C-alpha positions as CSV (number, residue, x, y, z in Angstrom):
1,M,-56.9,-35.6,105.7
2,E,-56.8,-39.2,106.6
3,H,-58.8,-42.1,105.2
4,I,-60.4,-44.1,108.0
5,E,-62.7,-46.7,106.4
6,W,-64.6,-47.5,103.2
7,L,-68.2,-47.7,104.4
8,H,-71.1,-49.9,103.3
9,P,-74.7,-48.6,103.9
10,D,-75.7,-51.9,105.5
11,H,-73.2,-51.2,108.3
12,I,-74.3,-47.6,109.0
13,I,-76.9,-47.0,111.7
14,L,-78.0,-43.4,111.9
15,A,-78.9,-41.8,115.2
16,N,-80.5,-38.8,113.5
17,S,-84.2,-38.1,113.8
18,K,-86.1,-39.6,110.9
19,K,-87.5,-36.2,110.3
20,S,-84.1,-34.5,109.8
21,V,-83.1,-33.5,106.3
22,A,-79.7,-35.2,106.7
23,Y,-81.4,-38.5,107.6
24,Q,-83.9,-38.3,104.7
25,D,-81.3,-37.4,102.1
26,F,-78.7,-39.9,103.2
27,T,-81.0,-42.8,103.4
28,K,-82.6,-42.0,100.1
29,H,-79.2,-42.0,98.4
30,M,-78.1,-45.2,100.1
31,R,-81.3,-47.0,99.3
32,S,-81.0,-46.2,95.6
33,R,-77.5,-47.9,95.5
34,N,-76.4,-45.3,92.9
35,F,-73.8,-43.9,95.2
36,Q,-70.0,-44.2,94.8
37,D,-66.9,-43.9,97.1
38,L,-68.7,-43.9,100.4
39,R,-65.9,-43.4,103.0
40,L,-65.2,-42.1,106.4
41,L,-62.4,-39.5,106.6
42,K,-60.7,-37.7,109.5
43,V,-59.5,-34.1,109.3
44,K,-57.9,-32.4,112.4
45,G,-59.8,-34.7,114.8
46,D,-63.2,-34.3,113.1
47,H,-64.8,-37.1,111.2
48,F,-66.6,-36.7,107.9
49,V,-68.6,-39.0,105.5
50,R,-68.1,-38.3,101.8
51,Y,-69.7,-40.0,98.8
52,Q,-70.8,-39.2,95.2
53,F,-74.4,-39.4,94.0
54,D,-75.7,-38.4,90.6
55,N,-72.5,-36.5,89.7
56,S,-72.7,-34.5,92.9
57,V,-70.4,-34.8,96.0
58,F,-72.0,-35.0,99.5
59,W,-70.2,-34.2,102.7
60,Y,-71.5,-34.8,106.3
61,T,-69.9,-34.1,109.6
62,A,-70.0,-37.5,111.4
63,L,-70.2,-37.9,115.1
64,I,-69.2,-41.5,115.8
65,L,-71.3,-42.7,118.7
66,Q,-70.1,-46.3,118.7
67,I,-68.4,-48.9,116.5
68,K,-69.5,-52.5,117.0
69,S,-67.7,-55.1,114.8
70,N,-68.4,-53.7,111.3
71,D,-71.3,-51.4,112.3
72,Y,-70.9,-47.7,112.7
73,Y,-73.4,-45.8,114.8
74,L,-73.3,-42.2,113.4
75,N,-75.0,-38.9,113.8
76,L,-74.7,-37.0,110.6
77,H,-74.9,-33.2,110.0
78,P,-74.6,-31.4,106.7
79,L,-71.8,-28.9,106.3
80,L,-72.3,-25.2,106.1
81,Y,-72.0,-23.8,102.6
82,G,-68.4,-23.4,101.6
83,E,-66.9,-25.8,104.1
84,D,-67.4,-28.7,101.6
85,K,-65.4,-26.9,98.9
86,Q,-62.3,-26.7,101.1
87,L,-62.7,-30.3,102.2
88,E,-63.1,-31.4,98.5
89,K,-59.8,-29.6,97.6
90,N,-58.0,-31.6,100.3
91,Y,-59.8,-34.8,99.3
92,I,-58.7,-34.5,95.7
93,T,-55.1,-34.3,96.8
94,L,-55.6,-37.4,99.1
95,N,-57.4,-39.3,96.4
96,R,-54.7,-38.5,93.8
97,E,-52.0,-39.7,96.1
98,E,-53.8,-43.0,96.8
99,K,-54.3,-43.6,93.0
100,L,-50.6,-42.9,92.3
101,N,-49.5,-45.2,95.1
102,K,-51.7,-48.0,93.6
103,L,-50.1,-47.5,90.2
104,L,-46.6,-47.5,91.6
105,K,-47.1,-50.9,93.4
């Protein structure tokens, strides 16, 4: 797992249909501004968006359509049940290493 970018909701443009569940849930969470740790990650060539909201962790598969300056044009899709659990295990290891490296500097 590799960290690509810390994201800000003002720089994410979704290509999903406004009727899709992924679009509705993601935009609702981002508008509330109660999310934490919004980041773009890469695992074996696939991109994922991960963030925390109300003590829950959300994972989306992200198809990057275009990157213009700081703006990311994304198509997000929710993960199948169980896939997020494996990604979260890998993420905890990555996050722990990042925190340790910050402490050692």
